[in-house]
C-alpha positions in Angstrom: 0.0 0.0 0.0 2.6 2.7 0.9 4.4 2.0 -2.4 1.2 2.3 -4.4 0.3 5.5 -2.6 3.7 7.0 -3.2 3.6 6.1 -6.9 0.2 7.7 -7.4 1.2 10.8 -5.5 4.3 11.1 -7.6 2.3 10.8 -10.8 -0.2 13.4 -9.6 2.6 15.8 -8.6 4.3 15.2 -11.9 1.1 15.9 -13.8 0.6 19.1 -11.8 4.1 20.3 -12.6 3.7 19.5 -16.3 0.4 21.3 -16.5 1.9 24.3 -14.6 4.7 24.5 -17.2 2.2 24.3 -20.1 0.1 27.0 -18.4 3.1 29.2 -17.9 4.3 28.7 -21.5 0.8 29.5 -22.8 0.6 32.6 -20.6 4.1 33.7 -21.9 3.0 33.1 -25.5 -0.2 35.1 -25.0 1.8 37.9 -23.4 4.4 37.9 -26.2 1.6 37.9 -28.7 -0.1 40.9 -27.1 3.3 42.7 -27.0 4.0 41.9 -30.6 0.5 43.0 -31.6 0.9 46.3 -29.7 4.3 46.9 -31.2 3.0 46.2 -34.7 0.1 48.6 -34.2 2.5 51.3 -32.9 4.9 50.8 -35.9 2.1 50.8 -38.4 0.7 54.0 -36.9 4.1 55.6 -37.3 4.3 54.4 -40.9 0.9 55.9 -41.6 2.2 59.3 -40.3 5.3 59.0 -42.4 3.3 58.1 -45.5 1.1 61.2 -45.0 4.2 63.4 -44.6 5.8 61.9 -47.7 2.5 62.4 -49.6 2.5 66.1 -48.7 6.2 66.5 -49.6 5.7 64.6 -52.9 2.7 66.8 -53.8 4.7 69.9 -53.1 7.6 68.7 -55.3 5.2 67.8 -58.2 3.5 71.2 -58.1 6.8 73.0 -57.7 8.5 71.2 -60.6 5.5 71.5 -62.8 5.3 75.3 -62.2 9.1 75.5 -62.8 8.9 73.7 -66.1 5.9 75.9 -67.2 8.0 79.0 -66.5 11.0 77.7 -68.4 8.8 76.6 -71.3 7.4 80.1 -71.5 11.0 81.4 -71.4 11.9 79.1 -74.4 8.8 80.0 -76.4 9.3 83.8 -76.0 11.5 85.9 -78.1 14.0 88.1 -76.3 12.1 91.2 -77.5 8.9 89.9 -76.0 10.6 89.0 -72.7 11.9 92.5 -72.5 8.4 93.9 -72.4 7.2 91.7 -69.5 5.9 93.5 -66.3 8.4 93.6 -63.5 6.4 91.2 -61.3 6.8 88.4 -64.0 10.6 88.6 -64.0 11.4 87.2 -60.6 9.2 84.0 -60.9 10.5 83.2 -64.4 14.1 83.7 -63.3 13.5 81.5 -60.3 12.2 78.9 -62.7 15.5 78.9 -64.4 17.7 78.8 -61.3 16.0 76.7 -58.6 16.1 72.9 -58.5 13.7 70.7 -56.4 13.7 67.0 -55.8 11.9 64.5 -53.6 13.7 63.0 -50.5 11.3 60.7 -48.6 11.3 60.3 -44.8 12.4 56.7 -43.9 12.6 56.3 -40.1 9.3 54.5 -39.6 9.7 52.4 -42.7 13.2 51.3 -41.4 11.6 50.4 -38.1 9.0 48.3 -39.9 11.6 46.4 -41.8 13.3 45.4 -38.5 10.0 44.2 -36.9 10.1 40.4 -36.9 6.7 39.4 -35.6 4.0 40.8 -37.9 0.5 39.8 -38.8 -0.5 39.0 -42.4 -1.7 42.6 -42.8 1.6 43.9 -41.4 3.6 41.8 -43.8 1.5 43.2 -46.6 2.2 46.8 -45.6 5.9 46.0 -45.3 5.9 44.6 -48.8 4.2 47.7 -50.2 6.6 49.9 -48.4 9.5 48.0 -49.8 8.1 48.4 -53.3 7.8 52.1 -52.8 11.4 52.5 -51.7 12.5 50.2 -54.6 10.8 52.6 -57.0 12.5 55.6 -55.2 15.8 53.9 -55.8 14.9 53.2 -59.4 14.2 56.9 -59.9 17.7 57.9 -58.6 19.2 58.1 -62.1 16.5 60.4 -63.4 16.7 62.4 -60.2 20.4 62.9 -60.5 20.1 63.9 -64.2 17.5 66.5 -63.2 19.8 67.7 -60.4 22.9 67.8 -62.6 21.1 69.8 -65.4 19.9 72.2 -62.7 23.4 72.6 -61.4 24.8 73.2 -64.9 22.2 75.8 -65.4 22.9 77.5 -62.1 26.7 77.5 -62.9 26.0 79.2 -66.1 23.7 81.8 -64.5 26.5 82.4 -61.9 28.5 84.1 -64.7 25.7 86.7 -64.9 25.7 87.0 -61.1 29.4 87.7 -61.1 28.9 90.3 -63.8 26.0 91.9 -61.9 28.1 92.0 -58.8 30.9 93.8 -60.6 28.3 96.4 -61.7 27.1 96.7 -58.1 23.8 94.9 -58.8 24.2 91.8 -56.6 22.9 88.4 -57.5 21.0 87.3 -60.6 17.7 87.7 -58.8 18.7 91.2 -57.6 19.8 92.0 -61.1 16.3 91.0 -62.3 14.7 93.2 -59.6 16.8 96.2 -60.6 17.0 95.8 -64.4 13.5 94.3 -64.9 12.6 92.2 -68.0 15.7 93.3 -69.9 17.7 90.6 -68.1 15.4 87.9 -69.4 15.8 89.2 -72.9 19.6 89.0 -72.5 19.4 85.5 -71.2 17.1 84.4 -74.0 19.8 85.3 -76.5 22.4 83.2 -74.8 22.4 80.0 -76.9 24.4 78.0 -74.4 21.9 78.9 -71.6 19.0 78.0 -73.9 20.5 74.5 -74.5 20.9 74.0 -70.8 17.3 75.0 -70.2 16.1 72.5 -72.8 18.2 69.7 -71.2 16.9 70.6 -67.7 13.3 70.6 -69.1 13.7 67.1 -70.6 15.2 65.8 -67.4 12.4 67.4 -65.4 9.6 65.9 -67.5 11.1 62.4 -67.1 11.5 62.9 -63.3 7.9 64.1 -63.1 6.8 60.7 -64.6 8.7 58.9 -61.8 7.1 61.1 -59.2 3.7 60.2 -60.6 4.5 56.5 -60.1 5.6 57.2 -56.5 2.4 59.3 -55.9 0.2 56.3 -57.0 2.1 53.9 -54.7 1.8 56.2 -51.7 -2.0 56.6 -52.4 -2.3 52.8 -52.5 -0.2 52.4 -49.3 -2.3 55.1 -47.5 -5.5 53.3 -48.4 -4.0 50.0 -47.2 -3.0 51.5 -43.9 -6.5 53.1 -43.6 -8.1 49.6 -43.6 -6.2 48.6 -40.4 
């Protein structure tokens, strides 16, 4: 009898211990799952904010570059004599269209955090895949972006020769020269064949870069809608 009793008691105690271990593991798994779910929700919320910020920045870039190209197109289509008759308030915007570059540089901190998050739901994995696609397209656009930047720098370098000449005459930078001389400076620039070639090159680069930005805009809109469903 004592031997039987001891065996039964040992079995019961062993069963209790095993069950306790399973319960503890289940509780830990539940806690870890809740923590992972909370972390995912936080990361996705930060990604949503970053997407909204990138959308606003991208829209600004598209509008700015579009206006810039419109101004340079007007510059190319106008004869120097016509440019010289423009009202003074038209000179500064057109000159800025010749001299100011603008490109899109997305925010990446939340997206980087998402890529490092190991435990994700199926929805979270889907968002991460779309974010990766967006940044792959950003990388694909680097060549066109650099071409646009380079043609803008070439144009600025050429305009700097006018700035130096203006400074020698006590008229300051190119923009200040425009403010002081009015539309006559545009007429002079329009007769500069090298500058015109640079403007045409920058315009071609800008049009191609805008097509890349349109693709990025569509991807961000899709990603924003996907995050809105969470």
